[in-house]
C-alpha positions as CSV (number, residue, x, y, z in Angstrom):
1,M,10.6,15.2,-36.4
2,K,9.9,11.6,-36.1
3,C,6.6,10.4,-35.3
4,Y,6.1,8.3,-32.2
5,P,3.0,6.5,-31.2
6,R,0.9,8.5,-28.7
7,L,1.1,7.5,-25.1
8,D,-2.3,6.6,-23.9
9,V,-1.7,7.7,-20.1
10,L,0.6,9.7,-18.4
11,I,0.3,10.2,-14.7
12,Y,1.8,12.9,-13.0
13,A,3.0,12.3,-9.2
14,H,3.4,15.0,-6.9
15,D,6.6,15.2,-5.0
16,G,5.7,14.8,-1.4
17,R,7.6,14.1,1.9
18,G,5.5,11.0,2.6
19,L,4.1,8.1,0.3
20,G,0.5,9.2,-0.5
21,H,0.8,11.0,-3.9
22,I,3.2,8.5,-5.5
23,S,1.6,5.5,-4.2
24,R,-1.8,6.6,-5.6
25,S,-0.4,7.4,-8.9
26,I,1.5,4.0,-9.1
27,S,-1.6,1.8,-7.7
28,I,-3.6,3.3,-10.8
29,G,-0.7,2.8,-13.0
30,L,-0.3,-0.8,-12.1
31,A,-4.5,-1.3,-12.5
32,I,-4.0,0.2,-15.6
33,R,-1.4,-2.2,-16.7
34,R,-3.1,-5.2,-15.2
35,L,-6.4,-4.6,-16.9
36,F,-5.6,-3.0,-20.1
37,P,-2.3,-4.3,-20.7
38,N,-1.6,-2.9,-24.3
39,L,-2.2,0.5,-23.3
40,K,1.0,2.7,-23.3
41,V,1.4,4.0,-19.7
42,A,3.7,6.2,-17.7
43,I,4.5,7.7,-14.4
44,I,6.4,11.0,-14.1
45,T,7.7,12.2,-10.9
46,G,10.7,13.4,-8.8
47,S,9.5,11.2,-5.8
48,H,12.8,9.2,-4.6
49,Y,10.4,6.3,-3.3
50,A,8.9,5.6,-6.7
51,Q,11.1,2.5,-8.0
52,M,10.9,0.9,-4.7
53,L,7.4,1.0,-4.6
54,I,6.3,-0.8,-7.7
55,N,7.8,-4.0,-6.5
56,Y,9.6,-4.8,-9.7
57,L,6.2,-5.2,-11.7
58,P,6.0,-3.9,-15.4
59,L,5.0,-0.2,-14.8
60,E,7.4,2.7,-16.7
61,I,8.8,5.3,-14.2
62,I,10.2,8.5,-15.6
63,K,12.2,10.1,-13.0
64,I,12.9,13.6,-13.0
65,P,15.3,15.3,-10.6
66,S,13.8,15.7,-6.9
67,Y,12.9,18.8,-5.0
68,V,14.8,18.8,-1.7
69,V,13.4,20.6,1.4
70,N,14.2,21.5,4.7
71,V,11.5,21.2,7.5
72,Y,11.0,24.0,10.1
73,N,8.0,23.6,12.6
74,G,6.1,21.5,10.1
75,N,6.5,23.8,7.2
76,S,8.8,22.7,3.9
77,H,11.2,25.4,2.9
78,G,13.3,24.5,-0.7
79,A,16.5,23.9,-0.4
80,I,19.7,23.3,-2.8
81,S,18.6,20.0,-4.8
82,H,21.3,16.8,-5.2
83,L,22.0,18.7,-8.6
84,N,23.2,21.8,-6.6
85,Y,20.5,23.7,-8.0
86,T,18.6,26.1,-6.2
87,D,14.8,25.5,-5.6
88,Q,13.7,28.1,-8.2
89,Q,16.4,27.1,-10.8
90,L,15.2,23.1,-10.5
91,A,11.7,24.2,-10.8
92,G,12.4,25.8,-14.0
93,L,14.5,22.8,-15.2
94,R,11.5,20.2,-14.4
95,S,9.0,22.5,-16.1
96,L,11.2,22.3,-19.1
97,L,11.5,18.4,-18.9
98,L,7.9,17.8,-18.2
99,K,6.9,19.9,-21.3
100,T,9.3,18.2,-23.6
101,F,8.1,14.8,-22.6
102,I,4.5,15.6,-23.0
103,D,5.4,17.6,-26.5
104,Q,7.0,14.4,-27.6
105,T,4.7,11.7,-26.3
106,N,1.5,13.5,-27.0
107,P,-0.5,11.6,-24.2
108,K,-4.3,10.8,-24.6
109,C,-4.6,11.2,-21.3
110,I,-2.8,13.0,-18.2
111,L,-3.8,12.3,-14.8
112,V,-2.4,14.8,-12.3
113,D,-2.4,14.0,-8.4
114,H,-3.1,16.7,-5.9
115,L,-1.9,20.2,-7.5
116,P,-3.8,21.0,-10.7
117,L,-0.5,22.7,-12.1
118,G,1.9,20.5,-10.1
119,K,4.7,21.4,-7.6
120,R,6.1,24.6,-7.8
121,E,3.1,25.0,-10.6
122,E,5.7,23.2,-13.0
123,L,2.7,22.1,-15.3
124,Q,1.8,25.6,-16.1
125,I,3.7,25.9,-19.5
126,S,2.7,22.6,-20.6
127,I,-1.0,23.7,-19.8
128,Q,-0.5,27.0,-21.6
129,S,1.0,25.1,-24.6
130,G,-2.3,23.8,-25.6
131,H,-2.7,19.8,-26.3
132,S,-6.1,20.3,-27.2
133,N,-6.3,16.8,-28.0
134,C,-5.4,15.6,-24.6
135,I,-8.0,14.7,-21.8
136,W,-6.9,16.0,-18.6
137,I,-8.0,14.6,-15.2
138,F,-7.6,16.0,-11.4
139,G,-7.2,13.5,-8.8
140,I,-8.0,14.5,-4.9
141,R,-7.4,12.6,-2.0
142,A,-10.3,11.9,0.3
143,V,-9.8,15.1,2.7
144,Y,-8.3,17.8,0.4
145,G,-7.0,20.5,2.9
146,Y,-6.0,24.0,2.2
147,I,-3.3,24.6,-0.5
148,D,-2.5,28.1,0.2
149,H,-1.4,28.6,-3.7
150,I,-4.2,27.6,-5.2
151,D,-6.3,30.6,-4.7
152,R,-3.6,32.2,-6.8
153,I,-4.6,29.9,-9.7
154,K,-6.4,31.6,-12.8
155,N,-9.7,29.9,-13.9
156,E,-8.6,29.9,-17.5
157,L,-5.7,27.7,-16.7
158,L,-7.7,25.1,-14.5
159,N,-10.4,24.9,-17.3
160,I,-8.4,22.7,-19.1
161,Y,-9.3,19.7,-16.6
162,S,-12.6,17.9,-17.8
163,H,-12.7,15.3,-15.2
164,I,-12.2,15.4,-11.4
165,F,-11.7,11.7,-9.7
166,W,-12.1,11.8,-5.9
167,Y,-10.1,9.1,-3.9
168,G,-12.4,8.6,-1.0
169,D,-15.6,6.8,0.1
170,S,-18.9,9.0,0.6
171,R,-20.2,6.6,2.9
172,I,-17.2,8.0,5.3
173,I,-16.8,11.5,4.3
174,S,-18.9,14.0,2.6
175,T,-18.2,15.4,-0.9
176,D,-20.0,18.6,0.4
177,N,-16.9,21.3,0.0
178,I,-14.5,18.9,-1.1
179,I,-13.3,21.3,-4.0
180,S,-14.3,24.9,-1.8
181,H,-10.6,25.7,-2.4
182,L,-10.6,25.0,-6.4
183,P,-11.8,27.7,-8.6
184,L,-12.9,24.8,-11.2
185,R,-15.6,25.1,-13.5
186,S,-18.9,24.4,-11.4
187,K,-19.8,22.0,-14.4
188,I,-17.4,19.6,-13.6
189,N,-18.9,16.7,-11.5
190,I,-16.8,14.9,-8.9
191,E,-16.5,11.2,-10.0
192,E,-16.1,9.0,-6.6
193,I,-13.6,6.6,-7.1
194,G,-13.0,4.9,-3.8
195,Y,-9.8,4.6,-1.8
196,I,-6.6,3.9,-3.8
197,S,-4.8,1.2,-2.1
198,R,-1.4,0.1,-3.3
199,A,-1.5,-2.9,-0.9
200,Y,-5.0,-3.8,-2.6
201,E,-3.4,-3.6,-6.1
202,L,-0.3,-5.5,-5.2
203,E,-2.2,-8.2,-4.1
204,K,-4.1,-8.3,-7.5
205,W,-1.0,-8.8,-9.0
206,N,0.1,-11.9,-6.6
207,S,3.1,-9.4,-5.6
208,I,2.2,-9.5,-2.0
209,V,0.6,-12.6,-0.4
210,R,-1.5,-12.0,2.9
211,I,-0.7,-15.2,5.2
212,N,-3.6,-15.8,7.5
213,Q,-1.7,-16.7,10.8
214,K,-1.7,-15.5,14.4
215,R,-0.7,-11.9,14.4
216,S,2.9,-11.9,16.4
217,F,4.6,-8.6,15.4
218,C,4.3,-5.0,16.3
219,V,5.0,-2.2,13.8
220,V,6.3,1.3,13.8
221,S,6.1,3.4,10.6
222,F,7.1,6.7,9.8
223,S,7.6,7.6,6.2
224,W,9.4,10.9,7.2
225,I,11.1,12.2,10.5
226,S,10.6,15.6,11.5
227,E,11.3,17.2,14.8
228,H,8.0,16.1,16.2
229,T,8.4,12.8,15.0
230,L,11.8,12.7,16.7
231,S,10.1,13.4,19.9
232,I,7.7,10.6,19.4
233,L,10.6,8.3,18.4
234,K,12.4,9.4,21.7
235,I,9.4,8.1,23.7
236,I,9.0,4.8,22.0
237,V,12.7,4.2,22.8
238,T,11.8,5.0,26.6
239,L,8.5,2.5,26.1
240,L,10.6,-0.2,24.7
241,E,12.9,0.0,27.6
242,K,10.2,-0.6,29.5
243,V,8.1,-3.5,28.0
244,K,10.9,-5.0,25.9
245,N,9.3,-7.8,23.8
246,K,6.3,-8.1,25.6
247,W,3.8,-7.9,22.6
248,G,6.7,-9.7,20.4
249,N,9.3,-8.5,18.1
250,W,9.1,-4.9,16.8
251,F,9.7,-3.7,13.1
252,F,10.6,0.0,12.3
253,F,10.2,1.3,8.9
254,I,11.5,4.6,8.8
255,G,11.6,7.1,5.7
256,H,13.7,10.2,5.0
257,D,15.4,12.3,8.3
258,Y,14.2,15.8,8.1
259,S,15.8,16.2,12.0
260,G,19.0,17.2,10.7
261,G,20.7,13.7,11.7
262,K,19.3,14.0,15.3
263,A,17.1,10.9,14.5
264,S,20.2,8.5,14.4
265,Q,21.1,8.0,17.7
266,Y,17.4,6.7,18.6
267,I,17.5,4.4,15.6
268,S,20.9,3.1,16.7
269,L,19.7,2.7,20.0
270,I,16.4,0.8,18.6
271,N,18.7,-1.3,16.1
272,S,20.7,-2.3,19.2
273,M,18.0,-4.1,21.1
274,P,17.6,-7.6,20.2
275,F,14.0,-7.7,19.6
276,C,14.1,-4.7,17.1
277,N,14.4,-4.6,13.6
278,V,14.9,-1.3,11.7
279,D,14.4,-1.1,7.5
280,F,13.6,1.4,5.2
281,L,10.1,1.8,3.7
282,R,10.2,-1.7,1.4
283,N,7.5,-3.9,0.4
284,N,7.9,-6.4,3.2
285,Y,6.2,-3.6,5.3
286,L,2.8,-4.9,4.1
287,N,3.5,-8.4,4.8
288,I,4.6,-7.5,8.4
289,L,1.8,-5.4,8.9
290,A,-0.6,-8.2,8.0
291,N,0.8,-9.9,10.6
292,S,1.1,-7.6,13.3
293,K,-0.8,-7.2,16.9
294,F,-0.7,-3.7,16.1
295,A,0.7,-0.7,14.7
296,I,2.4,2.8,15.5
297,V,1.9,5.0,12.3
298,A,1.7,8.5,11.0
299,G,-1.6,9.2,9.7
300,G,-1.1,9.7,6.0
301,Y,-3.4,8.7,3.3
302,N,-1.2,5.8,2.1
303,T,-1.0,4.5,5.8
304,L,-4.8,4.7,6.2
305,T,-5.4,2.6,3.0
306,D,-2.5,-0.1,4.2
307,L,-4.6,-0.3,7.7
308,L,-8.1,-0.7,5.7
309,W,-6.3,-3.5,3.7
310,S,-4.6,-5.1,6.5
311,K,-7.2,-4.5,9.6
312,T,-4.1,-4.0,11.7
313,P,-5.3,-2.8,14.9
314,S,-3.3,0.8,15.2
315,V,-2.2,3.9,17.1
316,V,-2.3,6.7,14.4
317,I,-0.4,9.7,15.3
318,V,-1.3,12.8,12.8
319,R,0.5,16.1,12.5
320,S,-0.5,19.1,14.1
321,M,-1.4,21.3,11.2
322,V,-3.3,24.4,10.7
323,E,-5.5,22.6,8.0
324,K,-6.0,19.6,10.2
325,E,-6.4,17.3,7.1
326,Q,-5.0,14.1,8.6
327,E,-7.1,14.6,11.9
328,I,-10.3,15.1,10.2
329,H,-9.7,12.0,8.1
330,V,-8.4,9.8,10.8
331,K,-11.6,10.6,12.9
332,K,-13.7,9.7,10.1
333,I,-12.3,6.4,9.5
334,S,-12.2,5.8,13.1
335,N,-15.6,6.5,13.4
336,V,-16.9,3.3,11.2
337,C,-14.1,1.1,12.5
338,N,-15.1,0.5,16.0
339,G,-11.9,0.5,17.7
340,L,-9.7,-0.7,15.1
341,I,-7.6,3.0,15.2
342,E,-6.9,5.2,18.2
343,L,-5.9,8.7,16.9
344,M,-3.7,10.6,18.8
345,L,-2.4,14.1,18.0
346,D,1.7,14.3,17.8
347,Y,2.4,17.2,20.4
348,E,0.0,15.1,23.0
349,V,2.1,11.9,22.6
350,S,3.6,10.6,26.0
351,I,4.7,7.5,27.3
352,S,1.5,6.9,29.6
353,K,-1.0,8.0,26.6
354,L,0.9,5.6,24.0
355,E,1.1,2.8,26.4
356,A,-2.6,3.4,27.1
357,A,-3.6,3.5,23.2
358,I,-1.4,0.2,22.5
359,H,-3.4,-1.5,25.3
360,K,-6.7,-0.4,24.2
361,V,-6.3,-1.3,20.2
362,T,-4.6,-4.5,21.5
363,M,-8.1,-5.7,22.8
364,F,-9.7,-4.9,19.5
365,H,-11.6,-8.2,18.2
366,N,-14.7,-7.0,16.6
367,F,-13.7,-6.8,12.9
368,D,-17.1,-5.0,11.8
369,T,-18.3,-5.6,8.4
370,N,-18.3,-1.8,8.3
371,I,-14.4,-2.0,7.7
372,D,-15.1,-4.7,4.7
373,N,-17.8,-2.2,2.9
374,I,-15.0,0.4,2.9
375,V,-14.2,0.6,-0.9
376,I,-10.5,0.4,-1.4
377,S,-10.7,-0.8,-5.0
378,G,-9.9,2.7,-6.3
379,S,-7.1,1.8,-8.3
380,E,-9.2,-0.6,-10.6
381,N,-12.1,1.9,-10.7
382,A,-9.9,4.7,-12.0
383,A,-8.4,2.5,-14.5
384,K,-11.9,1.4,-15.7
385,K,-13.1,5.0,-15.8
386,I,-9.9,6.2,-17.6
387,A,-10.4,3.4,-20.1
388,K,-14.0,4.5,-20.6
389,I,-12.9,8.1,-21.1
390,L,-10.5,7.1,-23.7
391,G,-13.1,4.9,-25.5
392,I,-11.6,1.3,-24.4
393,A,-14.3,-1.4,-24.1
394,N,-12.3,-4.1,-22.8
395,T,-9.5,-5.7,-20.9
396,N,-7.4,-6.2,-23.9
397,G,-6.3,-2.6,-24.1
398,K,-8.0,-2.4,-27.7
399,E,-10.3,0.4,-29.0
């Protein structure tokens, strides 16, 4: 068998419905490429958003077939994939693809986001196969939330991890019990990284430029549409018919539709309004967000880091889930932002409440220094920690 140079860093990005997992992974990958350009770095993922989010920058994406899910009552259910494989068949195929790639490239370090065994536990056979000379790092978002299958994982499988990166800021959220659901070895310390912001990293690459001008837009962004989001979209359409361009032109950035096509009629209505623009989730979102009077957005991790970067007053709508991960996170950030963010639960949204919330955040003028003190440079902090773990001492990527 031909011997190839070892891959330095492989980043595994969980296939989420939104952008959080892949956005964090891309941000860290880009930071490694920027600070340590000689290192061999790749991201492996099934996320169909991946290529779009790197903004043509030099980061290698290894795309494996994507899972397809249907969403009922806020819960995901595996569906037939675009390969016409069942969910279980695709999980088996992806496990083998991952193992083959890991075996062939023999990474010095593997960084895994969110699920220690990967989606559908697809990293398990790679972990069981050894790779004792590989350093495994587990990355956790600021509020981890409850993952129901974690309790079933055997300790010996998780013992492969020697580092835990926490993508949060302890001045906002306490690290107490952050991994209470993970049966990891107690001797592993949580390494605080700070918030991972793709906007921050793209700006470092000069891939986006924040223009300081008068804020004149209104932004609505939902990285995926469910039944709950559909009702919110309907409310926004009614609000638009009432206020029109009172606050300026509106820009809608819409991700995957899990509503069975029901959202299309509302999107068509929005698109027909002369003061509205509808687009996919593209990188111009960040430029428009940074120059908007306010935003109406879903409350995921990636969205929150975008808001911290852009300092855009926002109505943040969170999913009503049992774990309350989004609700907890948004409340914590809102507490230190002094009026920048107004939280709304998805089932509480009404025309009157939404309009009142918009009026409230548009009165926001106090860009308190607390906002500036929130660490959003986590991408480069993670890159430097990984380099240190690998014994890399300088930004030329040389040992």
